[in-house]
N, C-alpha and C positions, 0 to 999 in steps of 0.2 A: 661534493660535486657529483658523486655517483648518483644515478637515479633522476637526474634532471631531464624531464621529458620535453617540455616546450622551450625551444631555444630561439625564440623569435626576437631578433634585434636586441639582444642583451649584451651590453658592454660593461665590463667591470674594469675600472682603472684604479690602481693602487700605487702608493709610493711609500718607501721606507728608507730610513737612514741606517737600518740594522738588517741588511740582507743575510747576515750570517745566522740569524735565528728564524728565518722563514722555514716552515715545515717542508721537508723534502718531498712530501706527497704533492704539494702544490707545484713543485718544479718538474715533475714528471711530464713527458710529452703528452699532449692532448689536454692538459689542464689550462695553462695560461698560453695564449697565442704568442705573445712576444714578451721578452724580458729585456728591458733597455737600461743600460747604464748611462746616467746623465752626469757628466763631470761638473765641477764648479764652473761658474761663468767666466769666460775670457773677458778681456778689456772692453771689447765692443758690446758684449752682453751686459757687463756691469754698467756701462754708460747708459744703455737702454733701460736698465732697472732703475737707475737714478732718475731718469726722465719720467718713467712711469710713476714712481713714488711721489714725485714733485709736480705732476702735471696739473693739479688743481691748487697748488700752493704759490703764493707770490714770492718768487725767488728774485733776489737783487741781481743786477747785471754784473756785479763783481764776483759772482760765484762761477767757477770753472768746473763744470761737471766732468769734463775730460780729465782734468787733473785728479779729481776725486776717484774716477774709474782707474786711473793708473796707480794711485796709492793704495787701492783696496784689493790688490792681488791676493787670491786665496780666500776672499770673503764670499759667503753664500748670499743668495738673494735676501734671506731673512736678516743677515748681518747688515746689509746695505739699508734695508728698511728701517732697522733700529737707528742707524746713523741719521737718516732723514727725519725720523720722528723726534729724536733727541734735539736736532737742530731746530725743528719747528717749536718744540717746547721752550728752547732758549729764546727764540724770537718772540714768542707770546709772553714769556716772563718779562723780557725787556720792555715790551710794549705796555704791559700792566704797570711796571715800575714807573715808566714815563707818565702814564695817566695819573697815577697816584701823586707824582711830583707836581703835575700841573694842577691837580685839585688842591694840593696844599698851598700852591701859589695863587689860587683863586681863578685859574683859567681852565675852561672846559675844552678849548680847542687851541691848536697852534696857529699862529699867524703865518701865512705863506703868501709872498708876493702882494702884500697889502690886503688880501682877502682872508677869510677864515675858512679853513678846510680841516677835516679829520685826516690825520696822517695814517697811511696804510702801513701796517706792520709787514715788513718784508724779511725773508730769511736771508741774512747776509753772510758773507764769507767768514766773518768773525764767529758766527753761530756754528758754522760747519767746522771751523778750527777747534772750537771748544768741544764739539761733539766727537771729533776725531781723537781727542785726548782720551776718551773713554771707550773708543771703538775696540772690539775684540772679535777674533775669528772663532766661530763655533765648531769648525771642522779642523782638526789638527792634521799635521803632515802624516802622522802614523795612521789616522783614520783614512786619509786619502789613499795611502799605500794599500791598506786593507781592502778598500772598495775596488781598487784597480785589480788586485789579485783575485778577488771574487769574480769580477767581470771577466777576467781572462780565463779563469777556471770554468765559468759558465759557458763561454764561447767554445772552449775545447771540448766540453762534454756534450755540446749540442749537435755534433755531426762530424762529417768526414773532413771538413775544412778544405784544404787544397789537395788532399790525397785522392779524391774520387775522380775517375775518368771513365768515359764510356769506352768499351773495347773497340779495337780497330776492326776493319772489315774482315781480314783473314780469320779472326777468332769467331766472327759471326757465322762464317761459312762452316767452320768446325762445329758450331753449336747446331746448325741446321742438319749436318750429317749425323750428329749424335741423336737428334730428335727423331730422324727417320729410322735410325737403327733401333731406338727404343720402341717406336710404333710397330716395327716389324716383329720385335720380340713380344709385344703385347698381342699381336695377331696370332703368333705361334701358341701362346698360352691359351688363347681362346680355342684353338684347334684341339687342344688336349681334352677339353670338356665337351666335345661334340660327340 
């Protein structure tokens, strides 16, 4: 980073789940503008992650994303994405198996309300239930404690915290007297060399 001359609109954004191995030279003041600790998502954030992961997927009405968000406390965004992807795979597998069964029976489409329509494969609650059987957290409680300790250490090393206060007015007056006395002493020194 030393020797960078042109600093025109350069933004470097990085993320790591191993802050303990970041080179200390990068953490010195003037290197990175801000270091931000981002904790695991809370329930509302997990709900939004589920919605984002499934926004283009046909989700059945019996799927309660709020319940999924409640039951996935301690899960990261990647963990939630894995749950959604696994549920999608189960839905696709079920749909393929149904198509194969229909072909065996000599039917290419299902009859619905007297007409013929292709059935749209939906991700149902049963698919999420199966997916949750294999769901796992990628961040352990020990890792979370380690990250929180690192964030706290970083905060403490970053400045004065709540200890810094500007001096009150009487001290400012003392400083002005001290400055004028120093200026007078400097003038006396100049007189010695005349």
